[in-house]
GUZA-658467 format. One record per residue: x, y, z of N, C-alpha, C in turn. Coordinates in steps of 0.001 Angstrom, whole numbers, plus 500000, padded with zeros to 6 digits. Last residue first. Layout:
N
XYZXYZXYZ ...
***
This chain:
338
185629876038769965185165877276770586186026878447770155 185528874265766765186101874562768074185540875870768621 182642872630765358183698873635765278184246873910766664 180365871135765341181585870491764854182719871492764657 178238872611766170178591871457766990179912870818766560 178544876162765981178472874854765330178917873752766285 176609878386768014177867877919767439177739876478766952 174303879158769318174265879089767855175529878482767238 174704879422772003173749878395771568173674878243770048 176700881354772114176826880168772938175902879058772442 175703883445770617176777882629770047176923881318770814 173991884690772359173409883881771297174453882994770627 175885885939774034174871885040774589174293884134773512 177272887549772233177976886448772894176986885439773453 175289889407771539175816888496770515176549887309771133 174895890768773974173790890055773325174319889015772339 177419891881774384176861890951775365175738890127774751 177548893560772105178523892479772282177999891436773269 175506895366772641175409894489771472176352893297771604 176638896645774855175398895885775013175232894914773851 178816897773773500179047896838774603177796895997774883 177827899569771635178597898417771148178784897355772232 174437900278772681175858900603772643176595899394772089 171268901410773796172058900706772789173495901216772808 170588901353777317170687902052776025171561901275775054 168736898672778837169975899438778718170005900158777368 166555897060778787166371898416779298167635899274779199 167444894550777876166572895367777022166459896812777484 168861892656779195169610893840778763168726894857778042 167226890535779574167600891299780766168340892584780414 167179889342777072166030890154777477166346891013778704 169483887816777192169430888964776284168300889903776686 168557885875779020169695886723779336169711887978778481 166534884702777554166179885391778795167315886324779221 168121883533775590167194884605775212166725885383776439 169386881594777126170188882628776462169312883812776072 167177880027777842167908880765778877168768881873778274 166468878950775353165489879732776121166203880603777160 168769877484774792168407878629773951167406879540774661 168612875504776759169770876409776711169430877662775909 166241874251775994166319874917777292167478875903777319 166999873186773542165921874181773580165940874947774896 168887871317774394169307872464773577168256873566773615 167190869537775710168218870245776471168700871473775702 165696868671773508165014869323774632166014870120775478 167620867419771994166988868622771458166275869388772568 168137865293773800169206866190773377168632867510772862 165717863914774104166295864620775233167379865604774850 165026862386771978164472863741772012165085864582773137 168114860608771111166848860753771831166324862183771728 170579860328770105169475860019769191168110860208769848 172236860883772252172272861794771097171133861541770112 171671858718773978171355860094774373171244860988773140 172481856491772638171120856474773186170684857861773647 175129857103772070174155857113770970172720857155771491 176244856686774602176264858024774008175198858131772916 175828853927774820175226854841775797175155856259775240 177379852974772736175936852716772720175212853667773669 179878853786773625179354854346772381177845854139772281 180036852161775910180028853619776051179458854277774796 180080849619774750178990849978775658178880851499775787 182485849797773373181245849614772611180030849990773460 184320849966775462184135851118774574182839851022773783 182677848346778291183764848519777335183455849716776431 182044848030781862181645848318780485182879848439779607 180601847274785030181694847119784070181192847361782654 178598849854786562178828848469786176179940848421785125 177792852330787483179194851945787686179432850457787410 175402853218786712175408852450787967176796851928788300 176066854253784270175794855206785348175760854512786710 176155851853782856177393852606783091177210853600784230 173408851200782895174398850295783494175708851025783789 172198853303781514171892853122782929172916852209783605 173404852879778944173527854141779666173299853946781153 172610850313778160174031850589778404174206851857779232 169607849205779895170312849857778791171765850148779176 168008848130781869169123847310781395169858847925780199 165898849832782449166985849741783419168203848999782871 164686851926779730164737850674780494165989850605781371 163521855290779920164517854333779414164581853104780324 161903857304780850161264856188780162162226855144779642 164472859504780719163051859396781025162412858290780179 167028859805779783166744858667780658165260858477780924 167130862217778429167128860977777639166727859771778480 167230864026780547166066864029779666165978862721778874 169759863309781567168556863174782388167297863141781528 171434863980779412171376862595779908170092862374780695 171055866735779183170677865857778065170580864392778483 171968867501781889170584867663781443170226866787780234 174038864995783528173808866278782876172397866314782304 175148863363785916173836863362785280173525864739784715 178041861640785920177502862993786027176212863082785223 179542859348785870178259859313786552177643860676786754 181787859243784385181942859762785746180629859746786524 180694858341781994181651857490782708181781857923784166 179150860585781301178520859285781529179427858402782361 181116862542781010180052862735781999179355861420782314 182653861623778894183229861567780239182155861747781307 182052861625776212181240860796777095181730860729778525 185363862180775199183951862118774802183201861170775723 187606863920777271187197862648776693185706862641776388 188024867360776239188006866305777247187467865046776592 187867869115774183188869869401775201188895868379776326 186275869043771969185619869227773260186618869557774359 188075868544769904187343869809769921186735870089771289 189125866065770415190064867141770089189386868505770062 186849864408770815187679864806771944188584865989771632 183951865569768984185107864690769161186032865265770225 180712866380770385181980866773769782183060865715769973 178606865138771842178568865257770381179931865517769772 178882865127774582178330863940773939178481863946772425 179861867567775230180534866397775786180095865124775074 177937869266774198179166869067773432179957867865773937 176125869202776326175742868647775022176988868337774198 177594870511778256177180869127778508176739868439777212 177777872997777062179012872245777318178688870770777549 175095873734777156175724873496775857177024872705776017 174845874021779935174025873026779233174643872698777873 176641876145780345176918874824780909176101873736780226 175401878273778930176768877868778604177045876446779097 173020878553780353172983878129778951174347877591778513 174142879447782766173381878193782730173296877654781314 175361881857781961176156880775782531175445879440782498 173159883399781091174225883038780154174985881818780670 171886883702783534171206882986782450172219882527781410 173908885128784891173466883826785390172750883032784288 174142887478783325175277886583783524174866885202783986 171558888623783554172087888230782245173201887193782423 171658889128786294170670888178785759171101887697784380 173636891073786347173863889800787028172901888731786550 172281893081784994173469892485784367173817891153785027 170312893554786901169929893087785558171113892471784831 171893894430789072171056893230789203170694892673787830 172973896774788058173868895663788381173083894358788480 170666898313787873171398897968786654172318896772786892 170030898417790635169089897885789653169771897459788371 172170899675791808171943898274792132170984897629791132 173929901728789392172902901497790404172736900003790655 177533901873789006176173901713788490175194901465789630 180254902160789591179273903033790237177861902932789718 181934900353788629181963901654787944180856902566788463 181392898165790176182725898769790305182869900078789523 178885897312789341179019897981790640180351898703790780 179494896069786847178621897241786928178838898018788225 181154893974787640181629894933786644180825896209786688 179448892552789297180549893304789910181129894313788929 177692891465787351177197892340788417178311893174789028 179373889913785694178579891004785134178118891981786210 180638888138787519181410888920786544180618890138786087 178502886929788841179406887817789576180183888706788624 177505885372786737176684886420787323177526887426788082 179652883639786406179291884544785306178421885693785822 179462882379788882180681883109788545180446884065787376 176947881156788813177220882167789841178457882992789508 177040879198786812176272880428786607176658881531787574 178751877085787924179031877828786688178354879188786648 178037876027790420179349875742789834179732876668788696 175424876910791008176514877152791954177888877002791302 174050876104788743173932877494789189175100877831790107 174617873443788701175289874284787707175121875761788020 173039872656790980174482872422790922175160873343789919 170452873314790279171048873920791467172569873802791416 170114871690788035170081873141787873170671873845789090 170353869155789300171238869549788203171277871067788072 168239869104791069169604869158791601170598869589790521 166145868907789214166208870047790135167623870213790684 166785866441788100166800867634787244166878868886788110 166389864801790330167716864889789720167836866119788821 163649865075790748164574865571791768165988865725791195 162725863853788393162362865240788693163315865854789709 163730861210788654164213862097787596163916863563787890 164609860180792006163662860331790907164165861354789904 167825858699792739166750859666792988165798859696791788 169939857200791993168690856477792242167538857412792585 172220858754791838171487858459790588170156857762790803 172839861277794035172501859851794028171665859545792784 175446863567794319174165863252793685173972861747793593 177913864270795272177007863592796193175656863240795588 179195865654793222179767864392793679178753863582794473 177548867931793072177718867061791906178219865685792329 177829869075795594176505868634795138176636867629793993 180538869788795528180083868739796439178718868196796018 180463871823793596181331870655793395180852869495794262 178704873604794880178350872997793604179164871757793310 180183874365797101178941873608797292178514872919796001 182226875777795801182551874564796561181300873714796773 180717877878794737181503877013793847181834875692794539 179744879067797076178823878375796178179555877444795212 182124880199798014181425879194798818180472878378797949 182604882048795978183573880987796252182952879852797044 180356883674796380180485882913795129181483881770795316 180995884758798857179785883947798717179825883093797456 183279886199798158183396885076799095182176884161799015 182094888133796494183090887205795942183238885980796840 180460889443798375179863888801797209180820887767796605 182365890501800078181440889489800593180800888733799441 183427892320798269184282891260798810183417890128799360 181298894046797890181707893185796779182616892055797242 181263895447800210180155894519799960180484893568798822 183400897141799863183596895973800713182451894974800569 182750899394798494183182898250797693183362896990798530 182289901250800433181121900642799800181497899434798954 184865902120801060184170901255802000182982900547801344 187212901920798374186139902626799066185385901634799949 188951900427796929189411901748797363188315902546798054 190212897282796069189155898012796755189684899354797244 192255895799795050191690896825794180190628897676794855 192855893931796969193864894959796675193297896088795831 190710892179796754190753893107797884191752894233797632 191439890724794455190220891527794461190284892589795559 193757889460795311193817890373794167192598891283794147 192748887845797347193746888885797647193793889929796541 191109886138795857190509887036796848191470888171797183 193104884851794347192005885550793678191356886558794628 194624883622796277195221884747795557194160885531794787 192794881616797044193214882643798004193792883858797285 192522880135794627191367880712795305191782881877796201 195165879350794211194531880230793231193296880900793839 195537877684796399196328878910796308195721879881795303 193884875558795740193539876398796893194279877729796835 195396874538793601194062875066793365193615875980794495 197648873713795037197805874740793997196446875360793681 196467871763796687197094872947797282197257874074796266 195547869916794767194621870507795731195200871802796289 197971869256793520196927869932792752195909870591793676 199353867907795522199868869183795040198782869959794294 197622865650795760197934866506796906198415867883796463 197513864454793164196326865045793784196666866014794908 200162865274790777199487864462791776198381865223792484 201337866601788678201893866803790012201224865989791114 200157865942786209201597866193786284202139866132787704 197449865598786788198195864535786116199702864710786279 196786868086787974196622866832788707197486865723788115 197227869785785830198051869938787039197986868660787854 197073867975782690196489868724783798197488868838784949 198470868416779469198483867683780725197942868553781861 196285869356776827197452869658777649197343868912778968 193904869055775455195121868528774863196386868776775644 191945870069777169192219870724775888193603870336775339 193504868359779646192423869320779422192811870114778192 194275865030780840194498866202779987193264867103780002 193536863232782839194948863344782460195254864584781638 191353863513785559191557863859784149193043863994783812 189755862798787702190970862024787430191358862246785968 187724864465788443187525863677787217188664862710786932 188858865692790676187639864891790839187437863962789646 190958867024789376191242866048790436190049865104790590 189616868709787671190459867673787085190867866622788114 188390870458789486187573869584788628188392868418788096 190612871842790477189888870932791364188998869979790572 191296873264788163192279872386788794191582871368789690 188930874729787764189393873775786747190370872771787350 188837876357790022187800875341789848188216874306788805 191087877963789509191046877130790713190013876017790563 190217879303787240191314878334787113191355877411788335 188230880948788441187878879961787410188959878889787279 189768882547790111188735881682790681188363880577789700 191231883834788125191927882958789068190943882030789776 189268885324786873189985884303786097190706883328787023 188516887022788966187562886056788420188256884951787644 190854888537789283190362887707790376189400886635789873 190877889943786904191932888958787167191489887991788262 188692891596787355188652890657786227189715889571786378 189631893079789515188466892210789690188387891184788564 191644894504788276192001893513789295190846892556789570 190074896135786623191026895189786023191397894102787027 188742897610788561187970896802787618188869895743786988 190827898921789791190068897954790583189186897075789686 191764900681787855192573899500788180191774898464788955 188969901734785758189915901852786866190680900555787101 188769902264782225188296901619783439189389901648784504 188680905445780560189292904142780817188745903576782118 186882907475780178187857907219779108188607905909779309 183597908565780673184648907642781119185578907329779946 181489909986779685182772910669779771183908909798780266 178991908559781704179322909265780471180625910039780663 179883905670783628179389907051783525179834907702782223 179171902374782342180136903361782848179575904771782684 177702900312781368177024901207782320177974902260782901 179355898985779615177963899201779202177221900151780129 181768898635780946181673899673779922180219899975779543 181018896471782610181468897744783181181319898881782170 180447894497780717179393894971781616179763896328782202 182964894144779576181860894616778741180719895174779603 184341893160781851184762894410781208183647894989780329 182943890772782386183059891822783410183389893163782762 183319889360780028181974889786780385182005890868781460 186127888966780216185553889701779093184159890214779438 186416887352782500186927888730782494186329889574781380 185065885070781301184538885745782497185104887150782638 186716884397779110185313884742778914184739885498780111 189286883568778569189098884891779187187640885339779097 189990881097777745189325881937776736189058883345777255 193211879749778618191877880208778974191297881138777913 195794879085778158194808878510777256193376878932777585 197216880300780233197415880760778853196315880283777922 196403878842782507196038880256782358196127880699780900 197552876385781904196124876462782202195619877887782045 200212877103781734199517876708780503198002876739780707 200815877542784389200866878671783461200111878349782172 200557874898785334199679875959785820199653877142784858 202555873586783857201169873100783811200198874186784252 204982874705784489204374875082783210202924874625783118 204479875303788022205189874723786887204502875189785607 204855877126791109204141876803789878205056876178788833 206270877994793257205464876796793439204790876319792154 207513880353792670208376879233793062207611877920793217 205301882090792091206194881603791039207005880374791449 203485883420793583203377881960793574204475881298792737 203861886102793154204091885582794505204048884060794591 203119886222790311204515886304790758204732885783792176 200462886360789694201075885029789730202497885053790293 199928889042789598199238888251790619199832886851790755 201405889791787350201793890309788667201181889477789791 199886888494785394201277888087785613201772888565786969 197526890010785648197523888577785945198943888079786214 198375892482784750197970892344786147197937890886786564 198818891894782051199932892368782878199613892195784362 196238891160781248197329890190781148198513890605782025 194819893593781736194452892350782419195618891362782418 195950895300779884196165895562781306195840894316782139 194900894050777632196357894188777771196699894422779242 192199894411778124192735893050778148194260893052778222 191934897150777779191732896585779119192302895170779202 192385897335775029193284898045775953193163897467777361 190213895814773983191603895387773792192551896044774793 187496895787773899188146896059775186189623895655775138 186871895227771257186264896394771902186997896788773185 188116892810770820188673893993770163188115895274770782 186411891156772152187745891370772719188426892580772084 184300891121770376184129891771771675185477892056772333 185331889603768286184982891008768057184867891768769372 185576887137769613186762887816769090186486889295768852 182877886645770162183840886735771266185096887473770808 181630886492767641181337887596768558182333887744769692 184001885639764978182959885310765934182790886440766944 184294887280761770184844886781763018183733886500764016 183289886132758578183070887090759669183583886492760976 
***
């Protein structure tokens, strides 16, 4: 049986065709500045945020709707461009040579060019969104997109500025604030704006936005778990990179509770010299601890909360797709690719 994401894409196949054409149009003004590295970043995207926007729009579209408007398609393109901008900037911060087996923009073109190319994606994302606006009431959505862009930047800064010497309780609080800004807010925007762009009530849009935020948080926690469990060829990045970079993800934070100061994990997080054996020991100390299961349980709890936010919507293939995608995030195999 095909996975829920693939099945959901079949539901909105016509819109995804329009999405790809609109994305190419949005990239044309940048063509002279882009290389294959940037195009490959777009090509390898899973289109998850646009997919959730389209499913959300269809789940509350007025009865008799036969196709989604161009402004909905442009909004979905805008979200993908915002996402790619964050990936480019993430790779600069991580000094990442590859992403999912492909050379990063940072690696190919250097930090200065990568910063500018990432900034260009941010600006073009906003331009693309504004081009689709056709009513004064939609201008509130522009402010919403700008607020999300601001939160994305704050999330990046929060992650970099986190002090590992803080107490565990404070670090866990900062972790959730950071991923809310870095990840959850964009998924929430996808679902909420999809609803508002087809004229849904604020109440319905709010519930879909809640679904998106819960989904996004669960998604990020699972990504942090996969960083520790999956081999590099499946995870798309170096195994244990969060530990090496000093990123205190939820499974790491839970595992650290009660852990001695002289363990490999704490030493690497303090930026002390280490070798591959030390890193493997640090990873093992997390994966064998109750903290990993505790983090997974939290992700599953959040995914279920997201599904619960959809309970008041009438049954439809689109609502079912949103529910199945949320549970797929926490049910997918640890040893299978996304």
